[in-house]
C-alpha positions in Angstrom: 39.2 -28.7 62.0 41.3 -26.2 60.0 44.7 -26.9 59.8 45.9 -25.6 56.6 45.3 -22.1 55.1 45.9 -21.3 51.5 45.9 -17.8 50.9 45.3 -15.3 47.8 48.1 -12.6 47.7 46.2 -9.4 46.0 43.7 -8.0 47.8 44.3 -10.1 50.9 47.7 -9.5 51.8 48.8 -6.6 49.6 46.3 -3.9 48.4 47.5 -3.6 45.0 44.3 -4.2 42.6 44.5 0.1 41.8 48.1 -0.2 41.1 47.8 -3.0 38.6 44.7 -1.4 37.6 46.6 1.9 36.5 49.4 -0.4 35.4 46.8 -1.7 32.6 45.5 1.7 31.9 49.6 2.3 31.2 49.6 -0.7 29.0 47.1 -0.2 26.6 47.4 4.0 26.3 46.3 5.0 23.3 43.3 3.1 22.6 40.0 5.4 23.3 38.1 5.4 26.7 35.4 3.0 25.9 38.3 0.2 25.6 40.3 1.4 28.6 36.6 1.5 30.9 36.5 -2.2 30.2 40.2 -3.1 30.7 39.6 -1.3 34.3 35.8 -3.1 35.0 37.5 -6.6 33.4 40.5 -6.4 35.7 38.4 -5.7 39.0 35.9 -8.0 38.4 38.5 -10.8 38.0 40.9 -10.4 40.7 42.7 -13.3 40.9 43.3 -14.0 37.4 46.8 -13.8 36.0 48.3 -10.8 33.9 49.1 -13.3 31.4 45.3 -14.3 31.1 44.0 -10.7 31.3 45.9 -9.2 28.6 45.3 -12.4 26.3 41.7 -11.7 27.3 42.1 -7.6 26.5 43.2 -8.6 23.0 41.0 -11.6 22.1 37.9 -10.2 23.3 37.7 -6.7 23.8 40.1 -5.7 20.7 39.5 -8.5 18.8 43.0 -9.2 18.0 44.9 -12.4 17.8 48.0 -12.2 20.0 50.7 -15.1 20.2 51.9 -16.6 23.5 55.6 -14.8 23.2 53.4 -11.5 22.5 51.7 -12.1 25.5 55.1 -12.9 27.8 56.4 -9.5 26.6 53.4 -7.3 27.1 53.3 -9.2 30.9 57.1 -8.3 31.4 56.3 -4.4 30.1 53.5 -4.2 32.8 55.8 -5.7 35.2 58.1 -2.9 34.8 55.1 -0.4 34.8 54.2 -1.7 38.2 57.2 -2.5 39.8 58.0 0.7 41.9 54.6 0.9 43.4 53.8 -2.6 44.0 57.2 -2.8 46.5 55.7 -0.2 48.6 55.4 -1.7 52.0 52.7 0.9 52.7 50.3 -1.2 50.5 50.5 -4.2 52.6 47.2 -4.8 54.7 48.0 -4.7 57.7 44.9 -6.8 59.3 45.8 -10.0 57.8 49.5 -9.7 57.7 49.0 -9.5 61.8 46.9 -12.6 61.7 49.5 -14.3 59.6 52.7 -13.4 61.7 50.3 -14.5 64.7 49.1 -17.7 63.8 52.0 -18.8 61.2 52.9 -21.6 63.6 49.3 -22.7 64.5 48.6 -23.4 60.9 49.9 -24.4 57.6 50.1 -21.3 55.2 50.0 -21.4 51.7 50.3 -18.6 49.0 48.6 -19.6 45.8 47.9 -16.6 43.8 47.3 -14.8 40.2 50.5 -12.6 40.5 53.4 -13.9 38.5 55.4 -16.4 40.4 58.7 -14.8 40.1 57.5 -11.6 41.0 55.5 -12.8 43.9 58.2 -14.6 45.1 60.4 -11.7 45.4 57.8 -9.3 46.9 57.4 -11.6 49.5 61.0 -11.6 50.3 61.4 -7.7 50.0 58.7 -7.9 52.6 59.7 -10.0 54.9 56.9 -12.6 54.4 58.6 -15.8 53.3 59.2 -17.6 57.0 55.7 -17.3 57.8 54.6 -19.5 54.2 55.4 -23.1 53.5 55.2 -22.6 49.9 54.8 -19.6 47.8 52.9 -19.9 44.2 51.8 -17.6 41.6 50.7 -17.6 37.7 51.0 -18.5 35.1 49.7 -21.7 36.7 46.1 -21.2 37.2 44.8 -20.9 40.9 43.1 -23.9 40.6 45.3 -25.9 39.7 47.7 -24.1 42.4 45.3 -25.2 45.3 45.3 -28.8 43.8 49.4 -29.0 44.0 49.3 -27.7 47.4 46.8 -30.4 48.6 48.7 -33.6 46.6 51.9 -32.2 47.4 51.5 -32.0 51.2 48.6 -34.7 51.7 46.3 -32.3 53.2 42.8 -33.3 54.0 40.1 -31.3 52.0 37.9 -30.7 55.2 40.7 -29.5 57.1 41.6 -27.2 54.4 40.6 -23.6 53.7 41.4 -20.7 50.8 41.0 -17.1 51.7 40.4 -14.7 48.4 39.0 -11.6 47.5 37.6 -13.2 44.0 34.9 -15.2 42.6 38.2 -17.1 40.8 39.2 -17.7 44.3 35.5 -19.3 45.2 35.9 -21.4 41.7 39.6 -22.7 42.6 37.9 -23.7 46.1 35.2 -25.4 44.8 36.8 -27.2 42.0 39.1 -28.6 44.9 36.4 -29.7 47.1 37.5 -27.0 50.1 35.7 -24.5 52.1 35.8 -20.5 50.6 36.3 -17.4 53.0 35.7 -14.0 51.1 37.6 -11.0 52.2 38.1 -7.3 51.4 35.4 -8.0 48.7 31.8 -7.3 50.0 30.1 -9.0 47.0 31.7 -12.2 48.5 29.6 -11.8 51.7 26.8 -14.9 50.2 29.8 -16.7 51.0 31.7 -17.5 54.5 33.1 -13.9 55.0 35.9 -12.4 57.2 35.0 -9.0 58.0 38.3 -8.7 59.9 40.9 -11.2 61.0 40.8 -9.6 64.6 37.7 -11.8 65.1 38.4 -14.6 62.5 39.2 -17.7 64.6 39.2 -20.9 61.9 
């Protein structure tokens, strides 16, 4: 019996992948189109990976440049400023999942475990009036699998009573590492796992 549901945010609650893709394109403007294309492909293929890790990857792997943690943080803050206006548009909320959350938050223990930056994530949830529906809301730079483990440990949830809903392999891997069930959503590549077509027919 499922009692606890851990939610990814980007792509599950908020349709923000395109906004963030455009943000990375702006952040790395000036590089050739091949690099910009590789950045876009990596971003979409690695939903759930934090902006800190993506920026580090873009520099070290795609650009073959070393980058300090201070520079990663500086670029992450610049990225936040680029996407801020579009990100806080309530029209980008995914009504299918948000409706389920509002209807069933008293029946399950809901938590957010996201690759979105922690402070920005909490501010978004406050602006969108989502905070009352979640027991905890946690984001990056803490890794997704660690966030999941922290929730399981802090609230003493049983693994067999807990699931993680996400739209990326990062979410699947975090669930697998922590021994809980994973449910894919909003990404047809995840149909090989448990998959939610719509929350209107989802009864955990």
